[in-house]
N, C-alpha and C positions, 0 to 999 in steps of 0.2 A: 887845375885850370885857373882858379881864381887867384888874384894877386892882391897885394896890400892896397888899401885905400888911404887917403890923406890922414895925417896924425890927428888924434883926438885932443881935447884940451890938456890931457896929462902927458902928452908927448909921445905916446906910442901908437902904432898903426894897427889896423884890423884888416882881416881878409874880407873881400867882397862877398855879398850874399847873392846866390842865384835863386830868385824868388819866383816860384811857380804858382800860378792860379789856374785851376781847372774846374770845369763844371759842365753839366749838360747844356746844350745850346738853349739860351733863354733864361738860365738861372741867375744871370747877373754878373758874370765875371768880367765882361768887357766894361760895364759901367763902373765897377769897383776898381778895375785897372786904371781907367781914366782918372778917377778920383785920387788914386794913389799917386799917379804921375804929377797931378796938379799940386799935391800937398807935400811931396817928398823930393826936394831938389837933388838929392844924391842918388835917386833911382832913375834908370833909363830903360826904355822899352826895347826888347828884342823884337825886331820886325821880321816876321816869317816870310818865306817865299811860298807862293802857291800857284797852281795851274788853273784855279777857278777863275771865272770871269769877274772883272771889276764891277762892283755894285754902284748905283747912283750915290754920289757924295764921297766915295772913297778916292784916295789919292795914292798913286804909285809911290812907294818908298816911305810913306807915312803909315798907312794901314797895313799894306802887304807889299812885297816885291812881286809883281805879277809877271810870271814867266810862262813860256809855252812848255809842252811836255818834253820836247827834245832838249831844251835848255836845262830843265829840272833833272832829267836823266844824266846829263853831262855833269851837273853839280854833284849828284850822288856818286858817280864814278870817280870824280876828283876828290872825294871825301870832304866836300865843302860844307856839309851839314853836321851839326852836333847831333841832331835827331831829325827824323822825318817819318811821315806816316800817310797812309791812305785814309781819307775821310769823305764819305758820300761820293765816291768815284773820282775824287780829285786828290792831289798830292799837296802836302804842306810840310815845310821843313825850316829849321832854324839855321841860317848861315853862320858859320863858325867865326869868320874874320871880324865882323862887327862886334860880336860878343867879346872876343879877346881885346879889341880896341877899347871898348867901354870899361872893361875891368882894368886895363892898363892906365886909363885916365882917372881911376878912382871911383867909378860908378858901381853901384849895385845894379843888377840886371833883372828886369821883370819879364816873365815868360807867360804868355796866354796860350797854353797848349793843352792837349788832351792827355789821358792817362798813359797812352803809348809813349808819347814824347816825354812825359814826366819820368817814366820808368827808364827810358834810354838815357836821359840826362843824369839821373841818379846813378846809373851804372858807370857813367863816364866821370862825373865830378863828385860823387859821394857826399861827404860831409859839407861841401859848399852849397848844396842844394837844400832848399826849404820848400816843401810841397804842401799847398793848401787846397782842399777840395771844398767847393761851395755847392750845397744842396738846395733845391727848391723846397718850399714848405709842404708842397704836395704835387703829385703828378697832374692833378686837375689845374692847379695854378700855373704849372709849367706850360700846359697846353694853352691856357688863356693868354699867357704872355707871348707865346710863339704866334698865336693867331692875331693878337693886337698889333704886332710889328708890321703886318701886311707886306712882308718882303718875300714870303715863300708861298708856293702853291699848297693846296691841301695834301697832295701826294708827298711833297717834301716835308711838310709838318708831320705827317704820319711816320715818315722814315726817321725824323729827328726824335720823335717820341719813342720809337722802337729802340733807337740807339741810346737814348737817355737811360733806359732800364739797364742796358749793358754797362754804361759808364758808371752808374751809381753802384753797381756790383763791385767796382774796383776802389771803393772808398777806403778800404783798409791798407791801400798802398800809399797813403798820404800821412804826413806828420800831423796835420790839423784838419778838422772837418767842421765847417760852419753851416748853419741854415740861414738862407737869405729870405727871411720873412719881411724884414724891413731893411732897406738898402743902407740907411745911415748907421743902424746898429751893426750890420754885418761889416760895413766898412771900418767902423771903429775896432771891431775884433781883428780884422786883417791888419790894420795899422799897428795894433798892439803886438801882434805876432812878429811883424817886421822889426819893431823896436826892440823886442826881447831878443830876437835872433842876432841882431847886430851887436848885442852886448854879451853874447855867449862867450865863455872863457876861451874856447878853442879858436875863436876868430881874433882874439887880441894877440897879434903876432909879436908885439913888443912887451908883453906883460912880464915875462921872466926878467928882462933887463931892468924894467921899472922897479920890480920887487927887489932885485939885487941892490939897486941904488938906494932903496929905502933902508935895507938892512945894513948897508955900509955906513949910512949916516946916523944910525941909531947907537 
C-alpha cells in the first residue's frame, strides 16, 4: 500500500509509515495525535467515517466524515474502507482513497483507531504499519478523565470503562506500548518511535543504489 516519500538529504527515498495510535477512550491518544500533527509536517491524519452523531465543536471532514448507516453500508459493499469496526453501537471506518492519496503525495499517515482496526490494517499493509498502544496509568485515573470531559452520560462512561478492560487485553498485538501518566513524556516517546521507524532500513527504498554508488567510488 505505502509508496515512496520525497528524497532525504542523501538522495534516496523511503516508504511511508502507516502510524497507528490506539488506546482506551480517555487515555490520551487524541491529544497526542493532535500534538504529533502540529509538530510533524510530513505526517497527515487519516479521517475516519462514522455513523455516530456529530459532537459540539466537531467539523465534518476534519474530525470525522459523518455519514448515515445506509451510506456506510454502501461504502463497505464498495470496498471503500481499509478497515472498519462496530464501536458502542456505531460504525467507524478508514476510507481507502484519501490514504492512498496522502501516501502518493509523500505523507506518512496517522491513524487514530482501535485494536480491531489496527489488526485489519496490519493484515493489509504488513510492514508499513507501526502500531502504538497507549495505556492509562490506572483504571481509576481513566475513569476520572472520562468523567472530567463532561461529554458522556454515566451509562456511556460505564460502557467505556467496561470496553477499556477488553481493549487493554489486546496490548500484545502492538509494536510499542506506552503509559500516559504525563502527556508531554508520552508524546516524546511516541515522537521518538515515529522518528526511529522512519529510519528503519526496510523503509529506505533507495539504499541499495546509494551503497552501490559508494562502493563504485571507493
